[in-house]
C-alpha positions in Angstrom: -0.8 -27.2 -86.7 -2.9 -25.7 -89.5 -5.8 -27.9 -88.6 -5.6 -26.9 -85.0 -5.6 -23.2 -85.9 -8.7 -23.7 -88.1 -10.5 -25.5 -85.3 -9.7 -22.7 -82.8 -11.2 -20.2 -85.2 -14.3 -22.3 -85.7 -14.7 -22.8 -82.0 -14.3 -19.1 -81.4 -17.1 -18.3 -83.8 -19.3 -21.0 -82.4 -18.8 -19.7 -78.9 -19.7 -16.1 -79.9 -22.8 -17.0 -81.9 -25.9 -17.6 -79.9 -28.9 -19.1 -81.9 -32.2 -17.5 -80.9 -35.7 -18.8 -81.4 -38.7 -16.4 -81.1 -42.3 -17.1 -81.7 -44.6 -14.9 -83.7 -47.1 -14.2 -80.9 -44.4 -14.1 -78.2 -42.0 -11.9 -80.1 -43.0 -8.8 -78.2 -40.9 -9.4 -75.1 -39.2 -7.2 -72.5 -35.5 -7.4 -72.9 -33.3 -6.6 -70.0 -30.3 -4.3 -70.8 -27.7 -6.3 -72.7 -24.9 -4.8 -70.7 -26.0 -6.9 -67.7 -24.5 -9.9 -69.6 -21.1 -8.4 -68.8 -21.5 -9.2 -65.1 -20.0 -12.5 -63.8 -23.3 -13.8 -62.5 -24.0 -15.9 -59.4 -24.3 -19.6 -59.6 -27.2 -21.0 -57.6 -27.7 -24.8 -57.7 -25.7 -24.9 -60.9 -27.6 -22.1 -62.7 -25.8 -18.9 -63.5 -27.9 -15.8 -62.8 -26.9 -12.4 -64.1 -30.2 -10.6 -64.3 -33.1 -10.5 -61.9 -36.4 -9.0 -62.9 -37.7 -7.0 -60.0 -41.5 -7.6 -60.4 -44.5 -9.5 -59.2 -46.5 -9.0 -62.3 -47.2 -12.5 -63.8 -47.7 -11.1 -67.3 -44.3 -9.5 -67.2 -42.6 -12.5 -65.7 -43.9 -14.7 -68.6 -42.6 -12.2 -71.1 -39.2 -11.1 -70.0 -35.8 -12.6 -70.8 -34.3 -12.1 -67.3 -32.5 -15.1 -65.7 -34.6 -15.0 -62.5 -37.4 -13.2 -60.7 -36.8 -10.9 -57.7 -40.3 -10.9 -56.2 -40.4 -8.5 -53.3 -43.4 -6.3 -52.6 -44.4 -3.7 -49.9 -47.1 -5.8 -48.3 -47.2 -8.6 -45.7 -45.8 -11.7 -47.6 -48.4 -14.4 -48.3 -47.8 -18.0 -49.3 -50.5 -17.8 -51.9 -48.6 -15.1 -53.7 -45.4 -17.1 -53.6 -47.3 -20.2 -55.0 -48.8 -18.2 -57.8 -45.5 -16.7 -58.9 -43.5 -19.9 -58.7 -46.3 -21.7 -60.6 -46.5 -19.2 -63.4 -42.8 -18.6 -63.8 -40.5 -20.3 -66.3 -37.5 -19.0 -64.5 -36.3 -19.3 -60.9 -38.1 -17.1 -58.3 -36.5 -15.5 -55.3 -39.3 -14.3 -53.1 -39.7 -11.8 -50.3 -40.6 -13.3 -46.9 -40.6 -10.2 -44.8 -38.3 -8.8 -42.2 -39.7 -5.3 -42.1 -43.3 -5.3 -41.0 -43.3 -9.0 -40.8 -40.9 -10.3 -38.1 -39.8 -13.2 -36.0 -41.1 -16.8 -36.4 -43.5 -15.8 -39.1 -40.6 -14.9 -41.4 -39.0 -18.3 -40.8 -42.3 -20.1 -41.5 -42.8 -18.1 -44.7 -39.2 -19.0 -45.8 -39.8 -22.7 -45.1 -43.0 -22.6 -47.1 -41.3 -20.8 -50.0 -38.7 -23.6 -50.2 -41.5 -26.2 -50.2 -43.3 -24.3 -52.9 -40.3 -24.3 -55.2 -38.7 -20.9 -54.7 -35.0 -20.9 -55.5 -34.2 -18.4 -52.7 -35.8 -16.0 -50.2 -35.3 -12.3 -49.6 -35.4 -10.5 -46.3 -35.6 -6.8 -45.7 -32.8 -4.7 -44.2 -34.4 -4.5 -40.6 -34.3 -8.3 -40.3 -32.3 -9.3 -37.2 -29.3 -11.6 -37.4 -31.0 -13.8 -34.9 -33.9 -14.4 -37.3 -31.5 -14.9 -40.2 -29.6 -17.5 -38.2 -32.8 -19.4 -37.3 -33.9 -19.2 -41.0 -30.5 -20.5 -42.1 -30.9 -23.5 -39.8 -34.4 -24.2 -41.2 -34.0 -23.9 -45.0 -31.6 -25.1 -47.7 -32.1 -22.4 -50.3 -30.1 -19.1 -50.4 -31.0 -16.2 -48.1 -30.7 -12.8 -49.7 -30.6 -9.8 -47.4 -31.0 -6.2 -48.6 -28.2 -3.8 -47.7 -29.2 -0.1 -47.8 -26.3 1.8 -46.2 -22.8 1.7 -44.9 -24.2 1.3 -41.4 -25.1 -2.4 -42.0 -22.6 -4.8 -40.4 -21.9 -7.1 -43.3 -19.7 -9.5 -41.4 -22.4 -10.2 -38.9 -24.9 -10.8 -41.8 -22.5 -13.3 -43.3 -21.9 -15.0 -40.0 -25.7 -15.3 -39.4 -26.0 -17.3 -42.7 -26.8 -14.8 -45.5 -25.9 -16.3 -48.9 -26.2 -13.2 -51.1 -26.1 -9.4 -50.4 -28.6 -7.3 -52.3 -27.3 -3.7 -52.4 -30.0 -1.1 -52.8 -28.7 2.3 -51.7 -30.2 4.6 -54.3 -27.7 6.9 -56.0 -25.0 5.5 -53.6 -25.5 1.9 -54.7 -22.3 1.6 -56.8 -20.2 3.3 -54.1 -21.6 0.9 -51.5 -21.0 -2.1 -53.7 -17.4 -1.0 -54.2 -16.9 -0.7 -50.4 -18.3 -4.1 -49.7 -16.3 -5.7 -52.5 -13.1 -4.3 -51.2 -13.8 -5.9 -47.8 -15.3 -9.2 -49.1 -13.6 -9.9 -52.4 -15.5 -13.2 -53.2 -18.9 -12.9 -51.5 -21.9 -12.9 -53.9 -23.3 -9.4 -54.4 -26.4 -8.4 -56.5 -27.4 -4.8 -56.8 -30.1 -2.5 -58.3 -29.0 -1.3 -61.7 -30.4 2.2 -61.7 -32.1 4.0 -64.6 -29.5 3.9 -67.3 -27.0 1.5 -68.9 -24.2 3.8 -67.6 -25.3 3.3 -64.0 -25.5 -0.5 -64.6 -22.0 -0.6 -66.0 -20.8 1.5 -63.0 -22.4 -0.9 -60.6 -20.9 -4.0 -62.3 -17.4 -2.4 -62.4 -17.8 -1.6 -58.7 -18.1 -5.4 -58.1 -21.7 -6.5 -58.4 -22.0 -10.1 -59.7 -25.7 -9.7 -60.8 -28.1 -6.8 -61.4 -31.8 -6.5 -60.5 -33.7 -4.7 -63.3 -37.1 -3.0 -62.8 -39.1 -3.6 -66.0 -41.7 -1.1 -67.2 -45.3 -1.8 -65.9 -48.0 -3.3 -68.1 -49.7 0.1 -68.1 -46.5 1.8 -69.6 -46.1 -1.0 -72.1 -49.7 -0.9 -73.2 -49.6 2.9 -73.7 -48.1 2.7 -77.2 -50.3 -0.2 -78.2 -53.5 1.7 -77.2 -52.3 4.7 -79.2 -52.0 2.5 -82.2 -55.5 1.0 -81.6 -57.0 4.5 -81.5 -55.5 5.4 -84.9 -56.8 2.3 -86.7 
């Protein structure tokens, strides 16, 4: 019995301690808020994802400790961008394929190309019709993430069309909307924007978000302090 107790204590310490290896030149990394680790995460093809880095900046992607990349941008999606991001990233990439300005068959073709390129999932904007999502679901075998922006969205129809993950992005109402969706769909995967502070991230996780998308600072913001140091040398 004494031996079993000792082993339990050893196992407990081993499970809590996480060894970390950092290089000298790559030590200056962007760390996502540690509180995000409190979320349950979403398992995609066996990989648990708790934090998504909301960026298309390759330099940031190579130097952030997020679990995955959430590559959505306000331009017409292009395959060459998807290929560049997937090729440069050490972590899974979930890329935008349209649904706002870009509609119909083009969205489906972009999603299919994203899968062939190596993306782990695709993201469609809120205006995307359920008909397009259904056709996309029949064409690809990677998760489809749809953005939910308000209570007006019919979540059940989205799920029926083939959506795999809901991305809640409702500004200051994000946590409240997550809570509402979670009450109606207790086990469906939900990711959400984390807001500007750890307090907001905690609130969103408690509301029921399984994963959080974090917007890292831009390279210009990060370089500001460095440039100031260079000027004072």
